[in-house]
N, C-alpha and C positions, 0 to 999 in steps of 0.2 A: 504494500500500500504506500509506503514511503517513496518508493521508486515512481509509482504512478503520480503521486502528488508533486514530486520534483519535475517530472515531465510536463505536467500541466502548467506549473509555474514557469518553466523554461519556454513553453509555447506562448506565454503572455497572458494566461488566464489569471485574472485578479484573485488572489488568495482569499479575499473576503467573501467571494461568492461560491467557494468550494465547500460542499457539505459532505460529511461522513454519516451516512444513514446506517443505523443498527437495526437489522431485521432479526427480531428476537425469535429464537428457536424454541422448540418444544421437545418432547421426548424423542420424536421421530426425526426432526430436522435440527441441525445445529444452528447456533447463532451465527449470522454472517454480517459482513459489512459491505457497503456499496458507496462508491464515490459518485457524487452528482453535482451539478452546477445549478445554483439558485438563479432562477430567471423571474424577474418581477413582471414583465409584460411579454408573454410568449409570442404574440403577434408581431410586436416590434422587433424582437430578437431574431425571428426567422426572416424578416424582411418582407413579409406579406402584410398587405393592408387588411383591415377588418372587412368581413363580408357584409353586404347590404341586405342579405336575405334574412 
């Protein structure tokens, strides 16, 4: 995970928007972690305008 974080930062991703999500496990599935990027406005981030429909 540290290597992935380092690569994201080296790629220019702002560290303040990187999240580490904890997916809590149960008896059958172990607890896992996932890196994600916080996006405040998904429409703006993807470059698409909002739909008029």
